[in-house]
C-alpha positions as CSV (number, residue, x, y, z in Angstrom):
1,M,21.7,101.5,80.1
2,S,24.1,101.9,82.9
3,L,27.8,101.0,82.7
4,P,30.2,100.0,85.5
5,V,32.0,103.1,86.9
6,P,35.8,102.5,87.2
7,D,36.3,104.6,90.3
8,Q,33.6,103.1,92.4
9,P,35.0,101.8,95.7
10,S,35.2,98.0,95.7
11,K,34.4,95.8,98.7
12,P,37.3,94.6,100.9
13,G,38.9,91.6,99.2
14,T,37.3,92.3,95.9
15,P,39.8,93.1,93.0
16,S,39.4,96.6,91.5
17,Q,37.7,96.8,88.2
18,T,39.7,99.9,87.1
19,V,42.3,98.0,85.1
20,P,40.0,95.6,83.2
21,I,37.7,98.5,82.3
22,L,40.6,100.5,81.1
23,C,41.7,97.4,79.0
24,L,38.2,97.2,77.6
25,L,38.3,100.9,76.7
26,G,41.6,100.2,74.9
27,V,39.8,97.5,72.9
28,V,37.1,99.9,71.8
29,A,39.7,102.6,70.9
30,L,41.9,100.2,68.9
31,L,39.1,98.5,67.0
32,S,37.6,102.0,66.2
33,L,41.0,103.2,64.8
34,I,42.0,100.1,62.9
35,T,39.3,100.2,60.2
36,P,39.8,103.9,59.2
37,T,43.6,103.2,59.2
38,I,43.1,100.3,56.7
39,K,41.1,102.7,54.5
40,Y,43.9,105.3,54.8
41,V,46.4,102.7,53.6
42,F,44.3,101.9,50.5
43,Q,44.0,105.7,49.8
44,Q,47.7,106.4,50.2
45,S,49.2,103.4,48.4
46,H,48.6,100.7,45.8
47,L,48.9,97.9,48.4
48,T,46.5,95.1,47.6
49,F,44.1,93.7,50.1
50,L,46.1,90.4,50.2
51,G,49.3,92.2,51.0
52,L,47.7,94.2,53.7
53,A,45.9,91.2,55.2
54,F,49.2,89.2,55.2
55,G,51.0,92.1,56.9
56,R,48.3,92.4,59.5
57,V,48.2,88.7,60.4
58,A,52.0,88.3,60.2
59,V,52.7,91.2,62.6
60,G,50.0,90.0,64.9
61,F,51.5,86.5,64.9
62,V,55.0,87.7,65.8
63,F,53.6,89.8,68.6
64,L,51.5,86.8,70.0
65,A,54.3,84.3,69.5
66,V,56.7,86.4,71.6
67,G,54.2,86.9,74.3
68,T,53.2,83.2,74.3
69,A,56.8,82.1,74.4
70,C,57.3,84.2,77.5
71,L,54.1,83.3,79.3
72,D,53.2,79.7,78.1
73,W,56.2,78.1,76.5
74,R,55.3,74.7,77.7
75,G,51.9,74.9,76.1
76,L,53.3,76.2,72.8
77,R,55.7,73.3,72.6
78,G,52.8,70.9,73.2
79,I,51.1,71.8,69.9
80,G,51.5,68.9,67.5
81,V,51.0,68.5,63.7
82,R,47.5,67.0,64.3
83,D,46.5,70.0,66.4
84,C,47.4,72.4,63.6
85,V,44.7,71.1,61.2
86,P,41.6,72.0,63.4
87,L,43.4,75.1,64.7
88,G,44.1,76.2,61.2
89,L,40.6,75.5,59.8
90,V,38.9,77.3,62.7
91,G,41.5,80.0,62.8
92,F,41.2,80.8,59.1
93,L,37.5,81.5,59.6
94,G,38.4,84.3,61.9
95,V,42.0,85.4,61.4
96,G,42.2,84.5,57.7
97,A,38.9,86.4,57.2
98,Y,40.9,89.6,57.6
99,A,41.7,89.3,53.9
100,V,37.9,89.4,53.1
101,A,37.6,92.4,55.4
102,A,40.4,94.3,53.7
103,W,38.9,93.3,50.3
104,G,35.6,94.7,51.3
105,L,37.1,98.0,52.5
106,Q,38.5,98.6,49.0
107,Y,34.9,98.8,47.7
108,T,32.9,100.3,50.5
109,S,33.1,103.1,53.0
110,V,34.3,102.7,56.6
111,T,30.8,103.7,57.7
112,H,29.1,101.0,55.8
113,Y,31.7,98.4,56.9
114,A,31.2,99.4,60.6
115,L,27.4,99.1,60.2
116,V,27.6,95.7,58.6
117,Y,30.2,94.4,61.1
118,S,28.0,95.6,64.0
119,L,25.6,92.8,63.1
120,L,28.2,90.4,64.5
121,P,26.3,89.7,67.8
122,T,23.1,88.8,65.8
123,F,25.0,86.4,63.4
124,T,26.8,84.8,66.3
125,T,23.5,84.2,68.1
126,L,22.0,82.8,64.9
127,F,24.9,80.4,64.2
128,S,25.0,79.3,67.9
129,Y,21.3,78.4,67.6
130,V,21.8,76.6,64.3
131,W,24.6,74.5,65.7
132,G,22.6,73.7,68.8
133,K,24.9,75.6,71.2
134,D,22.2,78.1,72.3
135,R,18.5,78.5,72.5
136,S,16.4,81.1,70.7
137,Y,13.4,83.0,71.9
138,P,10.8,85.2,70.1
139,I,12.6,88.3,71.5
140,T,15.8,87.0,69.9
141,W,14.3,87.0,66.5
142,F,12.8,90.4,67.1
143,G,16.3,91.8,68.0
144,I,17.9,90.1,64.9
145,L,15.3,91.6,62.6
146,L,15.6,95.0,64.3
147,S,19.4,95.0,63.8
148,W,19.2,93.9,60.2
149,G,16.5,96.4,59.3
150,G,18.5,99.2,60.9
151,C,21.5,98.2,58.9
152,V,19.5,98.4,55.7
153,I,18.1,101.8,56.6
154,A,21.6,103.2,57.4
155,I,23.3,101.7,54.3
156,S,20.6,103.1,52.0
157,D,22.1,106.6,52.5
158,G,18.9,108.4,51.8
159,M,18.0,106.5,48.6
160,P,14.4,105.4,48.0
161,F,13.9,101.8,49.0
162,E,13.2,100.7,45.4
163,R,16.6,102.0,44.4
164,L,18.5,100.4,47.3
165,Q,21.5,98.4,46.3
166,F,23.8,96.2,48.4
167,E,27.2,97.0,47.0
168,F,30.0,94.5,46.4
169,G,32.1,95.8,49.3
170,D,29.1,95.6,51.6
171,G,28.6,92.0,50.6
172,L,32.2,91.2,51.4
173,A,31.8,92.9,54.8
174,L,28.8,90.8,55.4
175,L,30.7,87.6,54.5
176,F,33.5,88.7,56.9
177,T,31.0,89.2,59.6
178,G,29.5,85.7,59.0
179,M,33.0,84.1,59.0
180,M,33.9,85.8,62.2
181,S,30.7,84.7,63.9
182,A,31.3,81.1,62.8
183,H,34.8,81.4,64.2
184,I,33.5,82.6,67.6
185,V,31.0,79.8,67.8
186,L,33.3,77.0,66.7
187,S,36.5,78.1,68.5
188,G,35.3,77.7,72.1
189,K,36.2,74.0,72.5
190,I,39.6,74.3,70.8
191,V,40.5,77.4,72.9
192,R,39.6,75.6,76.1
193,R,41.7,72.6,75.1
194,H,44.9,74.4,74.2
195,G,44.6,77.6,76.2
196,V,43.9,81.1,75.0
197,L,47.4,82.2,74.2
198,V,48.6,79.0,72.5
199,S,45.5,78.5,70.4
200,N,45.3,82.0,69.1
201,T,49.1,82.0,68.4
202,A,48.6,78.9,66.3
203,M,45.6,80.3,64.5
204,F,47.5,83.5,63.6
205,G,50.5,81.4,62.5
206,T,48.6,79.0,60.2
207,S,46.6,81.9,58.7
208,A,49.8,83.9,58.1
209,L,51.3,80.9,56.3
210,V,48.2,80.4,54.1
211,L,48.0,84.1,53.3
212,A,51.7,84.2,52.4
213,V,51.2,81.4,49.9
214,I,48.1,83.0,48.4
215,T,49.7,86.4,48.2
216,A,52.8,85.0,46.5
217,A,50.8,82.9,44.0
218,W,48.6,85.9,43.0
219,G,51.6,88.1,42.6
220,A,50.2,90.5,45.2
221,A,53.4,90.9,47.3
222,P,54.0,94.5,48.3
223,R,56.3,96.5,46.0
224,E,58.9,99.0,47.3
225,S,56.8,101.9,45.8
226,D,53.9,100.8,48.0
227,L,55.8,100.9,51.3
228,S,56.3,104.5,52.3
229,W,57.1,105.2,55.9
230,G,53.5,106.3,56.5
231,V,52.1,103.1,55.0
232,V,54.6,100.9,56.9
233,G,53.7,102.6,60.2
234,A,50.0,102.1,59.5
235,V,50.4,98.4,58.7
236,L,52.5,97.9,61.9
237,F,49.8,99.7,63.9
238,I,47.1,97.5,62.3
239,G,48.9,94.3,63.1
240,L,50.0,95.2,66.6
241,G,46.6,96.7,67.3
242,T,44.9,93.5,66.2
243,A,47.0,91.4,68.6
244,A,46.7,93.9,71.4
245,V,42.9,93.8,71.1
246,F,43.1,90.1,71.8
247,L,45.3,90.5,74.8
248,L,43.4,93.4,76.3
249,R,40.0,91.6,75.8
250,C,41.4,88.5,77.5
251,R,42.6,90.6,80.4
252,S,39.2,92.3,80.8
253,L,37.3,89.0,80.7
254,Q,39.3,87.8,83.7
255,S,37.4,90.2,85.9
256,L,34.4,91.4,83.9
257,T,31.4,89.4,82.7
258,P,30.9,88.7,79.0
259,A,27.8,90.8,79.2
260,T,29.8,93.8,80.3
261,V,32.3,93.2,77.5
262,G,29.5,92.9,75.0
263,T,28.0,96.2,76.2
264,Y,31.2,98.1,75.7
265,H,31.7,96.6,72.2
266,N,28.4,98.3,71.2
267,F,30.4,101.5,71.2
268,I,32.8,100.3,68.5
269,P,30.7,101.0,65.4
270,I,29.5,104.3,66.8
271,S,33.1,105.6,67.4
272,T,34.3,104.1,64.1
273,I,31.6,106.0,62.2
274,I,32.5,109.2,64.0
275,L,36.2,108.8,63.3
276,A,35.5,108.1,59.6
277,H,33.5,111.3,59.5
278,L,36.3,113.3,61.1
279,S,39.3,111.8,59.5
280,L,38.1,110.6,56.1
281,G,35.3,113.1,55.5
282,E,32.6,110.3,55.1
283,P,29.1,111.7,55.4
284,L,27.2,111.3,58.6
285,T,23.5,111.6,57.8
286,L,20.4,111.4,60.1
287,Q,19.4,108.2,58.3
288,T,22.8,106.7,59.3
289,I,22.3,107.7,62.9
290,I,18.8,106.2,63.1
291,G,19.9,103.0,61.4
292,A,22.9,102.6,63.7
293,A,20.7,103.2,66.7
294,A,18.4,100.4,65.6
295,V,21.4,98.1,65.0
296,M,22.7,98.8,68.6
297,L,19.2,98.3,70.1
298,G,18.7,95.1,68.3
299,S,22.1,93.8,69.4
300,E,21.3,94.6,73.0
301,V,17.9,92.9,72.8
302,V,19.6,89.7,71.4
303,R,22.2,89.8,74.1
304,R,19.7,90.0,76.9
305,A,17.0,87.8,75.4
306,P,17.6,84.7,77.6
307,L,17.0,86.7,80.7
308,Y,13.6,88.1,79.5
309,T,11.2,85.6,78.0
310,S,7.9,86.8,79.3
311,R,5.9,89.8,78.3
312,A,6.7,91.6,81.5
313,G,10.4,90.7,81.0
314,F,10.3,92.2,77.5
315,L,9.2,95.5,78.9
316,R,12.0,95.3,81.5
317,L,14.4,94.6,78.7
318,L,13.5,97.8,76.9
319,F,13.1,100.2,79.9
320,S,15.0,98.8,82.9
321,P,17.9,101.1,83.9
322,K,20.0,98.1,84.8
323,A,21.9,97.0,81.7
324,I,24.1,94.4,83.4
């Protein structure tokens, strides 16, 4: 599977791909670091998942609001009360789901979380098919089953199949993945209507408000003893990194195809698992590696399925050196 080379000379009049590819590499690096950092916060403090999720979304909202005010103030002023309802509902599926993600990380490992979240392309394809926004092919279902089977193999951690258990944290990670997939499928029309910056700022803002109310009602607000300088710095990094991922991804999509962006995203669970092994001491077994490889292969099959519907095309899908 070949990837675009940043330093390849471009044709006259064609914009260089160096900057968008560097932005995409920044997305991979940030998303790979955010999940182990969340686990670090839970290990070093008594901060609740609601408090962490609210801090993450609130910091991201402030960052996006400042950027949108500078770049698209007119669009931001055009958001009305009626617009906030659909933006809030769709936004809470994605942005508000960070509370579910943080809750899951309290009960599962970063490795398991990364493996479950790597099923995002397959869930997105499945929801897109159910809502009539995309077509499915036999190869599509093969890729989905391959990814899901690989995830089960990796999460089993060497246990016999009859003893395999899907833990509570893994279930929450699966719920978060499903919510994020639904958000991706349903947000396209709203984003096109209001613009990328404005719509995402509104989604972050409404989600931050809802999370603030829930956090206060449950008495989960951070205490002073939970907020050491290390924890505060980690929460700021998580929030700023979440918003930066959005901006860097948007910049890369201006020059690169969604297929290229999707290919690079396949490296996120791999690098996350490696970082969790190096920084948190989580085990990295051969079974995890084999399962993760199956998940990545299945995701790639799902992504390229519309281009290969015949038997010959299926063979090209598996063995062609051209990934894009």
